[in-house]
C-alpha positions in Angstrom: 48.1 76.7 65.4 51.1 75.0 67.2 52.8 77.6 70.0 56.3 75.6 69.5 58.6 78.8 69.9 62.2 79.5 71.1 62.2 81.9 74.1 65.6 83.3 74.2 68.3 84.0 71.5 70.7 82.2 73.9 68.5 79.1 73.6 71.1 77.4 71.6 74.7 75.6 72.0 77.4 77.5 73.4 79.7 76.4 70.6 77.6 78.1 68.2 78.3 81.6 70.0 82.0 81.0 70.3 82.5 80.0 66.8 80.3 83.2 65.9 82.7 85.2 67.7 85.6 84.0 65.6 83.9 84.2 62.3 83.0 87.8 62.9 86.5 88.5 63.6 88.2 86.4 60.9 85.6 85.6 58.1 83.1 88.4 57.9 82.5 88.2 54.3 82.1 84.2 54.0 79.0 82.9 52.5 77.8 79.3 53.4 75.1 76.8 53.1 73.7 74.4 55.8 71.2 71.4 54.8 68.9 69.6 57.2 69.7 65.7 57.1 67.0 63.1 58.2 69.2 60.3 59.4 66.4 58.4 60.9 64.2 58.7 58.0 61.4 60.3 59.9 58.3 60.8 58.4 56.6 64.5 58.7 52.8 65.1 58.8 50.8 67.3 56.5 51.4 71.0 57.4 54.8 70.6 59.2 56.4 73.1 56.8 53.8 75.4 57.6 54.2 75.0 61.7 58.2 75.2 61.2 58.0 78.3 59.0 55.8 80.0 61.7 58.2 79.2 64.7 61.0 80.3 62.3 59.3 83.5 61.6 58.9 84.1 65.5 62.6 83.9 66.1 63.1 87.2 64.1 61.7 88.8 67.5 64.4 87.3 69.6 67.0 89.9 71.0 69.7 89.7 73.6 68.5 91.1 77.0 70.6 93.5 79.3 70.7 90.5 81.8 71.9 88.2 79.3 74.5 90.5 78.1 75.6 91.1 81.7 75.7 87.0 82.2 77.8 86.7 78.9 80.4 89.4 80.1 80.7 87.9 83.5 80.7 84.2 82.4 82.7 84.5 79.4 85.6 87.1 79.6 87.5 85.6 76.8 84.4 86.7 74.7 85.4 90.3 74.1 82.5 93.3 74.4 82.7 94.4 70.6 81.1 90.7 70.2 78.6 91.1 72.8 77.5 94.6 71.4 77.2 92.6 67.9 75.1 90.0 69.5 72.8 92.7 71.3 71.9 94.2 67.8 71.8 90.7 65.9 68.5 89.3 64.9 67.4 86.0 63.0 66.6 86.7 59.5 64.0 84.1 58.5 64.6 84.6 54.7 68.0 82.8 55.1 66.1 79.5 55.6 64.0 77.8 53.0 61.6 75.3 54.1 59.8 72.7 51.5 57.8 69.8 52.2 57.3 67.1 49.7 54.7 64.3 50.9 56.3 63.4 54.3 59.7 64.4 53.4 61.3 67.8 54.6 63.9 69.9 53.3 65.4 72.6 55.2 68.3 74.8 53.8 70.0 77.8 55.3 72.0 80.1 53.3 73.6 83.3 53.9 76.8 85.1 55.5 78.5 82.5 57.6 78.7 85.2 60.7 74.7 85.3 60.5 73.6 82.0 59.5 75.7 80.0 61.9 73.3 80.5 64.7 70.3 78.6 62.9 71.4 75.0 63.1 70.7 74.1 66.8 67.3 76.0 67.2 65.9 74.5 64.1 66.8 71.0 64.8 65.2 71.5 68.4 62.2 73.1 66.9 61.9 70.2 64.3 62.3 67.5 67.2 59.6 69.3 69.4 57.0 69.7 66.6 57.4 66.2 65.2 56.4 65.0 68.8 53.6 67.3 69.0 52.1 66.9 65.6 52.4 63.2 65.8 50.4 63.4 69.0 53.2 61.1 70.7 52.6 60.9 74.5 55.7 61.2 76.6 56.4 60.2 80.2 55.1 62.5 83.0 57.1 65.4 84.3 57.7 63.2 87.7 59.1 60.5 85.6 61.3 62.6 83.5 62.7 64.2 87.0 62.9 61.0 88.6 64.8 59.4 85.7 67.3 62.2 85.5 67.9 62.3 89.2 68.6 58.7 89.3 71.1 59.2 86.2 72.6 62.2 88.0 73.0 59.9 91.2 74.7 57.1 89.4 77.1 59.5 87.6 77.9 61.3 90.9 78.7 58.0 92.4 81.1 57.2 89.4 82.7 60.1 90.4 83.0 61.8 87.0 82.0 65.3 85.6 79.4 65.5 83.2 77.6 68.1 81.5 73.9 68.6 79.7 74.7 68.6 75.9 71.2 67.8 74.7 69.6 70.9 72.9 69.6 69.7 69.4 67.6 66.8 69.9 65.6 67.5 72.7 62.0 66.1 73.1 61.0 69.7 73.9 62.0 72.9 75.8 59.8 71.8 78.7 61.7 68.5 79.0 65.1 70.4 78.9 64.0 72.5 81.5 62.8 69.8 83.7 66.0 67.9 83.3 68.3 70.8 84.0 65.9 71.4 87.3 66.5 67.8 88.1 70.3 68.0 87.5 70.7 71.0 90.0 68.6 69.8 92.8 71.6 67.5 94.1 74.0 69.3 96.5 77.0 67.2 96.0 76.7 66.2 92.2 79.5 66.2 89.7 77.2 67.8 87.0 79.2 70.9 85.8 77.0 72.7 83.2 75.2 72.8 80.0 75.9 73.3 76.4 72.8 75.5 76.5 73.7 79.0 77.2 70.2 80.1 78.2 69.6 77.2 80.5 73.2 77.6 81.8 72.2 81.3 82.9 68.7 80.2 84.2 70.4 77.7 86.5 73.6 79.4 87.3 75.8 76.8 85.7 78.8 77.2 83.4 77.9 77.3 79.5 80.5 74.5 78.0 81.6 74.0 74.4 84.4 75.2 72.0 83.9 74.5 68.5 82.3 72.3 66.2 83.0 70.0 63.0 81.6 73.2 60.6 84.8 75.1 62.0 87.2 72.3 60.6 84.8 71.6 57.4 85.0 75.5 56.6 88.7 75.4 56.7 88.9 72.6 54.3 86.9 74.3 51.9 88.7 77.5 52.1 92.4 76.1 52.6 92.4 72.6 51.4 92.2 69.2 53.3 95.7 69.1 54.1 95.8 72.3 56.0 92.1 72.2 57.6 93.1 70.6 60.9 96.2 72.9 61.4 94.9 76.1 60.4 91.5 75.7 62.2 93.4 75.0 65.4 95.6 78.1 64.7 92.8 80.4 64.0 91.1 79.4 67.2 94.3 80.0 69.2 94.4 83.4 67.3 91.0 84.4 68.9 91.0 82.6 72.3 94.8 82.9 73.3 94.7 79.5 75.3 91.0 79.8 76.2 88.3 77.2 75.3 90.9 74.7 74.7 89.4 71.5 73.8 90.1 70.3 70.1 87.5 68.3 68.3 89.6 65.5 66.8 87.1 63.7 64.2 86.5 65.9 61.3 88.7 64.0 58.9 89.5 61.0 61.3 91.2 61.0 64.5 94.5 59.4 63.0 95.1 62.5 60.2 94.1 65.0 63.3 96.8 63.4 65.6 99.4 64.0 62.7 98.9 67.5 62.8 98.2 67.8 66.5 101.6 68.5 67.2 103.7 69.3 70.4 102.7 72.9 70.2 98.9 72.2 70.1 99.2 69.2 72.4 100.9 71.3 75.1 98.4 74.4 74.3 95.0 72.6 74.2 93.8 71.5 77.5 92.3 68.2 75.8 90.3 66.7 73.0 86.6 65.9 72.3 85.6 62.3 71.3 82.4 62.2 68.9 82.8 59.1 66.9 84.2 55.9 66.6 85.1 53.3 69.2 85.8 55.4 72.5 88.1 53.1 74.1 90.7 53.0 70.9 90.3 56.8 71.0 91.5 57.1 74.8 94.3 54.7 73.7 95.4 56.8 70.9 95.0 60.1 72.9 97.2 58.7 75.7 99.7 57.3 73.3 100.0 60.9 71.5 100.6 62.8 74.6 103.2 60.3 76.0 105.0 60.4 72.5 105.1 64.2 73.2 106.5 63.9 76.7 103.1 64.9 78.1 101.7 63.6 81.2 98.1 62.5 79.9 96.8 62.8 83.6 97.1 66.8 82.9 95.1 66.6 80.0 91.6 65.2 79.5 89.2 63.7 76.9 85.5 64.9 76.6 83.4 62.2 75.5 80.2 63.3 73.6 79.1 60.4 71.4 75.8 58.8 71.9 76.2 58.3 75.5 74.4 56.4 78.1 75.0 55.2 81.7 76.6 52.1 80.7 78.9 53.7 77.9 79.9 56.2 80.6 80.8 53.5 83.2 82.7 51.5 80.7 84.9 54.5 79.5 85.3 55.7 83.4 86.7 52.2 84.5 88.9 52.2 81.3 90.5 55.4 81.7 90.5 56.1 85.1 94.2 56.9 86.5 95.3 57.3 82.9 93.7 60.2 81.4 91.4 63.1 82.6 87.8 62.4 81.7 84.7 64.4 81.5 81.3 63.7 79.8 78.7 65.7 77.6 75.6 63.8 77.5 72.8 64.8 75.0 69.9 62.8 73.8 69.9 60.3 76.8 69.3 63.2 79.0 66.9 65.6 77.1 65.0 63.1 75.1 64.5 59.9 77.6 60.9 60.3 77.6 59.3 56.7 76.4 59.6 57.8 72.8 61.9 57.2 70.1 64.2 59.9 70.1 65.0 61.6 66.5 67.9 61.1 64.7 68.4 64.2 62.8 71.3 66.6 62.0 72.1 69.8 60.1 75.2 70.0 58.5 77.7 72.8 56.4 77.3 71.5 53.0 79.0 74.3 51.1 81.3 77.5 51.1 81.0 79.9 48.4 84.4 80.8 46.4 85.1 84.4 45.6 84.0 83.7 42.0 80.5 82.5 43.5 80.9 78.9 42.8 80.0 76.6 45.6 82.7 74.3 47.2 81.0 71.3 48.9 82.4 70.5 52.5 82.6 66.8 53.7 83.1 65.5 57.2 84.9 62.1 57.6 84.1 61.1 61.0 85.9 57.9 62.7 82.8 56.0 61.5 82.0 55.6 57.9 78.1 55.7 58.6 78.9 59.4 59.8 80.5 60.4 56.4 78.6 63.5 55.2 78.9 65.5 52.2 79.4 65.3 48.3 80.6 61.6 47.6 83.0 63.0 45.0 84.4 65.2 47.3 84.5 62.4 50.0 86.6 60.4 47.6 89.0 63.7 46.9 89.3 64.1 50.6 90.4 60.4 51.3 92.8 60.4 48.4 94.5 63.6 49.7 94.7 62.6 53.2 95.6 59.0 52.3 92.7 57.4 54.5 92.1 53.7 53.6 88.6 52.5 54.3 
């Protein structure tokens, strides 16, 4: 019996909530499919599927509390009340999740209406990660060590003078470790720590929930409207819903070069900045600065959120390179919530298909700025590259 469970419906990344709000409004009848991808080739012990199923079934009991609803209404005025009423009535449906274990391999597929299934990805990854460490009887660092390591990082980042947020829910060691990390980050009075992507912890520690949209927002638009229109329509629809709020655009779903061809003057002025999530960070900074300058926009009035596999050395290198050229901020994930003396898991869950009106599945793909991070149907990847004229 493993008592690994989720304690709150808001124990999720904020961008899942902001995207769900947009999906409820714009795509209420779309049906999608997600798949667990074991990038790190981790082996799962016998009975893992049973323990995961148990944890997933318990999620059906989660409901938005009155206090949580009040927090959302106060903190996120750009999310309207009808959506919060919807969220109050929402509950996870475990029948949307198929879990199969074959030997040490784990298969997890989520399928159903997009507005319902969109919330599964992050908690599923967090549960898989926590169960993996527990069922393999792996000893982590002590609570004191976790707190002191985190405090040291917060100190270094504050000394660098850069704003940073905690982005580590999906690959956290455990709920307990993320809680310790948040506690440590909140202790320093003059810290440059600005918030968390986890809505539950943002509420618990009185900080800002941070996030806009994820790759799946663009991947869905490509399946629905075609690769050429994906970036533009995804951004246009985002603006239709949020009217200038939540203005950080994710740039690398179909490579940054293609994104900047479509991120025209209107979008460049309208969005506050862009998020970097793959490829060389300094190269990306140069491209972003040049793009703003080309459109007559002072890059110092815009900013980049860096969120790709960050550690202190990387943050320092990026800061020294970008300072005085463009605004910067950092979202640090695994290096905060899974730096406990064990190897962090390398796992993701991706949108893999969108159902067409004729019930056929349209495969989705993601072509990031790193070839190793391309995901999706190989034929569709080739098709996307051809359409978007992407050379390897």
